C-alpha positions as CSV (number, residue, x, y, z in Angstrom):
1,M,-47.7,-71.9,-46.2
2,H,-46.3,-73.5,-49.4
3,I,-44.1,-76.7,-48.2
4,L,-42.0,-78.8,-50.6
5,L,-40.9,-82.2,-48.8
6,T,-38.3,-84.9,-50.1
7,G,-38.3,-88.0,-48.2
8,G,-42.1,-87.2,-47.7
9,T,-43.0,-90.9,-47.7
10,G,-40.9,-91.9,-45.3
11,L,-41.7,-92.3,-41.3
12,I,-41.2,-88.8,-40.5
13,G,-42.5,-87.1,-43.7
14,R,-45.6,-88.9,-43.5
15,S,-46.8,-87.5,-39.8
16,L,-45.2,-84.0,-41.0
17,C,-47.6,-84.2,-44.0
18,R,-50.6,-85.5,-41.8
19,Y,-50.1,-82.7,-38.9
20,W,-49.4,-79.8,-41.7
21,S,-52.4,-80.6,-43.9
22,S,-54.4,-80.7,-40.8
23,Q,-53.0,-76.8,-40.4
24,G,-54.0,-76.2,-43.8
25,H,-50.7,-75.9,-45.1
26,N,-50.2,-76.5,-49.3
27,L,-47.9,-79.7,-49.3
28,V,-45.9,-80.9,-52.4
29,V,-43.7,-84.1,-52.0
30,C,-41.1,-85.1,-54.4
31,S,-41.0,-89.0,-54.7
32,R,-39.9,-91.5,-57.2
33,Q,-43.4,-92.7,-57.0
34,P,-45.5,-89.4,-57.1
35,E,-49.0,-91.7,-57.7
36,Q,-48.3,-93.1,-54.1
37,V,-48.3,-89.5,-52.1
38,P,-51.6,-89.0,-51.8
39,R,-52.2,-92.6,-50.2
40,L,-49.2,-92.1,-47.6
41,C,-49.3,-88.6,-47.3
42,G,-52.9,-87.7,-47.5
43,A,-55.6,-86.9,-50.3
44,S,-54.6,-83.1,-50.6
45,V,-50.8,-83.3,-51.0
46,R,-49.5,-83.3,-54.3
47,G,-46.8,-85.5,-55.5
48,I,-44.2,-85.0,-58.0
49,R,-41.5,-86.8,-59.8
50,Q,-39.0,-84.1,-59.9
51,L,-38.2,-81.1,-58.7
52,A,-38.8,-79.3,-62.0
53,D,-42.1,-80.6,-61.8
54,Y,-43.1,-78.1,-58.8
55,G,-43.9,-75.2,-61.5
56,E,-44.0,-71.5,-60.4
57,Q,-46.5,-72.0,-57.5
58,P,-45.0,-69.8,-54.4
59,L,-42.6,-71.9,-52.0
60,D,-42.2,-71.0,-48.5
61,A,-40.3,-73.6,-47.1
62,V,-38.3,-77.0,-47.9
63,V,-37.8,-79.8,-45.8
64,N,-35.1,-82.0,-47.2
65,L,-35.5,-85.8,-45.2
66,A,-34.7,-87.6,-48.4
67,G,-32.1,-90.6,-48.0
68,A,-31.8,-94.3,-48.1
69,P,-32.2,-96.5,-44.9
70,I,-28.8,-96.3,-43.2
71,A,-28.8,-99.6,-41.3
72,D,-31.0,-101.9,-43.3
73,R,-28.0,-104.1,-45.2
74,P,-24.1,-104.1,-44.6
75,W,-22.1,-101.1,-46.1
76,T,-20.9,-102.6,-49.5
77,R,-18.9,-100.1,-51.6
78,K,-22.2,-100.2,-53.8
79,R,-24.6,-99.6,-50.8
80,K,-22.1,-96.7,-49.3
81,A,-22.5,-95.2,-53.3
82,L,-26.5,-94.9,-52.5
83,L,-26.4,-93.7,-49.2
84,L,-24.0,-91.0,-50.6
85,A,-26.2,-90.3,-53.4
86,S,-29.7,-90.4,-52.0
87,R,-28.5,-87.7,-49.4
88,V,-25.3,-86.0,-50.7
89,E,-25.8,-85.6,-54.1
90,L,-29.6,-85.2,-53.9
91,T,-29.3,-82.3,-51.5
92,A,-26.6,-80.5,-53.8
93,H,-29.2,-80.9,-56.7
94,L,-31.8,-79.5,-54.3
95,V,-29.9,-76.2,-53.5
96,S,-28.9,-75.9,-57.2
97,W,-32.4,-75.9,-58.0
98,L,-33.2,-73.7,-55.5
99,G,-30.9,-71.1,-56.8
100,Q,-32.7,-71.0,-60.0
101,R,-35.7,-70.1,-58.8
102,A,-36.6,-66.4,-58.8
103,A,-38.3,-66.6,-55.6
104,K,-36.7,-68.4,-52.7
105,P,-38.1,-70.2,-49.9
106,Q,-37.4,-69.0,-46.5
107,V,-35.9,-71.7,-44.8
108,L,-34.1,-75.2,-45.5
109,L,-35.0,-77.8,-42.9
110,S,-32.5,-80.3,-44.0
111,G,-31.7,-83.8,-42.7
112,S,-28.7,-85.1,-40.8
113,A,-27.9,-87.7,-37.9
114,L,-26.4,-87.7,-34.6
115,G,-23.9,-89.9,-36.1
116,W,-22.2,-86.7,-37.4
117,Y,-20.6,-86.5,-34.1
118,G,-19.3,-90.3,-34.8
119,D,-19.2,-92.5,-31.9
120,G,-19.1,-90.4,-28.7
121,G,-18.2,-93.0,-26.0
122,E,-18.7,-90.7,-22.8
123,H,-18.8,-87.2,-24.4
124,L,-21.4,-85.7,-23.5
125,L,-22.6,-84.1,-26.8
126,T,-24.6,-80.8,-27.3
127,D,-25.3,-78.9,-30.4
128,D,-21.9,-77.0,-30.4
129,S,-19.3,-80.0,-29.7
130,P,-17.3,-80.6,-32.2
131,A,-17.3,-84.3,-33.8
132,V,-15.4,-87.0,-32.1
133,G,-15.4,-89.6,-34.9
134,D,-14.7,-90.0,-38.4
135,D,-16.3,-93.6,-39.6
136,F,-18.3,-93.6,-42.6
137,A,-21.7,-92.5,-41.1
138,A,-19.9,-89.1,-39.7
139,Q,-18.6,-88.6,-43.2
140,L,-21.6,-89.1,-44.8
141,C,-23.5,-86.5,-42.2
142,A,-21.0,-84.2,-42.8
143,A,-21.3,-84.2,-46.8
144,W,-25.1,-84.2,-46.3
145,E,-24.7,-80.7,-43.9
146,F,-22.3,-79.0,-46.0
147,E,-24.4,-79.4,-49.2
148,A,-27.4,-77.9,-47.1
149,Q,-25.5,-74.9,-45.9
150,Q,-24.6,-73.8,-49.4
151,A,-28.5,-72.6,-49.3
152,Q,-26.9,-69.9,-47.1
153,A,-25.4,-68.3,-49.9
154,L,-29.2,-68.1,-51.5
155,G,-30.2,-65.9,-48.6
156,I,-32.0,-69.2,-47.3
157,R,-32.2,-69.9,-43.6
158,V,-31.0,-73.3,-43.3
159,V,-31.7,-75.5,-40.1
160,L,-29.8,-79.3,-40.0
161,L,-31.7,-81.8,-38.1
162,R,-29.1,-83.8,-36.3
163,T,-31.7,-86.9,-35.5
164,G,-31.4,-89.7,-32.9
165,L,-33.4,-93.5,-33.2
166,V,-37.0,-92.1,-34.1
167,L,-39.2,-94.2,-31.9
168,A,-42.7,-95.0,-33.6
169,R,-45.7,-97.9,-33.9
170,D,-45.5,-98.6,-37.2
171,G,-42.0,-98.4,-38.7
172,G,-38.4,-97.6,-37.9
173,F,-36.1,-98.8,-35.3
174,L,-38.8,-100.1,-32.7
175,A,-41.1,-101.5,-35.3
176,R,-38.0,-104.1,-36.2
177,L,-37.2,-104.8,-32.6
178,L,-41.2,-106.0,-32.2
179,T,-40.9,-109.4,-33.4
180,P,-37.8,-110.6,-31.9
181,F,-38.7,-109.2,-28.5
182,K,-42.2,-110.6,-28.7
183,L,-40.5,-113.8,-29.2
184,G,-38.2,-113.5,-26.1
185,L,-35.2,-113.2,-28.3
186,G,-34.3,-109.7,-27.0
187,G,-31.1,-108.4,-25.6
188,R,-28.7,-105.8,-25.5
189,L,-25.9,-105.4,-28.3
190,G,-22.4,-105.7,-27.2
191,N,-21.8,-104.5,-24.0
192,G,-25.0,-102.8,-23.9
193,R,-23.0,-99.6,-22.7
194,Q,-23.3,-97.5,-25.7
195,W,-25.5,-94.6,-25.5
196,L,-28.7,-94.5,-28.0
197,P,-30.1,-91.3,-28.5
198,W,-33.8,-91.6,-29.2
199,I,-37.0,-89.4,-29.8
200,H,-40.5,-89.9,-30.1
201,L,-41.7,-89.4,-33.4
202,A,-44.4,-87.2,-32.1
203,D,-41.8,-84.9,-30.4
204,Q,-39.8,-85.2,-33.7
205,V,-42.6,-83.9,-35.9
206,A,-43.2,-81.0,-32.9
207,L,-39.8,-79.8,-32.9
208,I,-39.5,-79.6,-37.2
209,D,-42.8,-77.6,-36.9
210,F,-41.2,-75.5,-34.2
211,L,-37.9,-74.6,-35.9
212,L,-40.0,-73.8,-39.1
213,H,-42.0,-71.1,-37.3
214,H,-38.7,-69.6,-35.3
215,P,-37.0,-67.4,-37.7
216,E,-34.3,-67.0,-35.6
217,A,-33.4,-70.7,-35.7
218,S,-30.6,-71.5,-37.6
219,G,-27.7,-74.3,-37.8
220,A,-27.0,-77.2,-36.2
221,F,-29.9,-78.6,-33.7
222,N,-29.7,-82.3,-31.6
223,A,-33.0,-83.4,-32.2
224,C,-33.3,-86.3,-29.7
225,A,-34.7,-86.7,-26.3
226,P,-33.5,-84.8,-23.3
227,V,-32.5,-88.1,-21.3
228,P,-30.4,-90.3,-23.6
229,V,-30.1,-94.0,-22.5
230,R,-27.7,-96.7,-22.9
231,N,-28.7,-99.9,-25.0
232,S,-29.0,-101.8,-22.1
233,E,-31.6,-99.6,-20.4
234,F,-33.6,-99.2,-23.8
235,T,-33.3,-103.0,-23.9
236,Q,-35.0,-103.5,-20.5
237,A,-37.2,-100.7,-20.8
238,L,-38.7,-102.3,-24.2
239,G,-38.8,-105.9,-22.3
240,R,-40.8,-104.3,-19.3
241,V,-43.5,-103.0,-22.0
242,L,-43.9,-106.0,-23.6
243,H,-43.7,-108.3,-20.4
244,R,-40.8,-110.4,-22.1
245,P,-37.3,-111.3,-21.2
246,T,-34.2,-109.6,-22.2
247,L,-31.5,-112.3,-21.7
248,L,-30.3,-113.0,-25.1
249,P,-27.7,-110.5,-26.0
250,V,-25.8,-110.7,-29.5
251,P,-22.3,-110.7,-28.7
252,A,-20.1,-107.6,-30.8
253,W,-18.0,-110.4,-32.7
254,V,-21.4,-111.6,-34.1
255,L,-22.4,-108.3,-35.0
256,R,-19.1,-107.4,-36.8
257,G,-19.4,-110.6,-38.6
258,L,-22.8,-110.3,-39.9
259,L,-22.7,-106.5,-40.7
260,G,-19.2,-105.4,-41.1
261,E,-18.6,-101.7,-40.6
262,L,-22.0,-101.3,-40.1
263,A,-21.7,-102.8,-37.0
264,G,-19.8,-99.7,-35.4
265,L,-23.4,-98.1,-36.1
266,L,-24.9,-100.4,-33.5
267,L,-22.1,-100.7,-31.1
268,G,-21.1,-97.4,-30.7
269,G,-23.8,-94.0,-29.8
270,Q,-24.1,-90.6,-28.8
271,R,-24.4,-89.5,-25.1
272,A,-26.3,-86.3,-26.7
273,L,-28.5,-83.7,-25.3
274,P,-31.0,-81.2,-27.4
275,S,-29.3,-78.0,-25.6
276,R,-30.2,-75.6,-28.4
277,L,-33.8,-76.7,-28.5
278,S,-34.4,-76.5,-24.8
279,A,-32.4,-72.7,-25.0
280,A,-35.1,-72.2,-27.6
281,G,-38.1,-73.0,-25.6
282,F,-39.0,-76.1,-27.3
283,E,-40.6,-78.5,-24.7
284,F,-40.5,-82.3,-25.5
285,R,-43.6,-84.3,-24.4
286,F,-41.5,-87.7,-23.7
287,N,-38.3,-87.1,-21.8
288,D,-38.0,-90.7,-20.4
289,V,-37.8,-93.5,-22.4
290,Q,-39.8,-95.7,-20.5
291,T,-42.8,-93.1,-20.8
292,A,-42.5,-93.0,-24.3
293,L,-42.4,-96.8,-25.0
294,N,-45.9,-96.9,-22.8
295,D,-47.3,-94.4,-25.3
296,L,-46.7,-96.3,-28.3
297,L,-46.9,-99.8,-27.5
298,G,-50.0,-100.9,-25.7
299,P,-51.5,-104.2,-24.2
300,E,-51.9,-105.8,-27.3
301,D,-48.5,-105.6,-28.1
302,A,-47.5,-107.6,-24.7
303,A,-50.1,-110.5,-25.7
């Protein structure tokens, strides 16, 4: 297949490129630094700076994962504008470009997040559940999904990937936690009761590939492990793997003082289930967080 990726140099995109390259697919990554694409994504992957550079070669599928990191810094007005531009405006531009092509791809798999639901509290959230919150993250995801869904009018199958926290050894949420936890400075956030929907990177790659190859799959899919955990449970599981205590909680008021509105993303969560993926026959390799962490972190991490 001929596959175009935006956000292909990110954590998920790099792993997808490595996997699909091994399957013999023809891959192109649109990136602000196209010269870095072969090094980051694989020697056979072509990098382009803008969509117009794709040319007239065939295009079977588009995977839209672009977006500035949402939790790296407080949500100032400038930061919110960047988050919106890197997701919503880029997706609108992508769909417009697809509309100008004579030959359309069969499918657009577009990124989103479980933050679409807002802070779900104790609500059990399946793929068909309505949104229960209206914070900035929820508004961002809603606008992002809206723009991707416009591709349906072009006759393109649209799949929305509502992804949880992706666990990986060399990047993302888990990598940022390793240093403080290894130093024995880890602990729950707030009261620790907020739900933390997670997924192992290997399962994230596998489910995207699964949805790519199932032409009946469309609409929103919760991309998270079948067994969500609370923040306190995740904290304890990580401490066990690293053989470190987790006795230093971060009070909610400290997070709010440091991060402002962004703190709501860490103090809230979603008790989400991947109901549609399970019904479609997708099988997760990593169902519980302890098994996932044991797989990702070896003895050298606990040293």
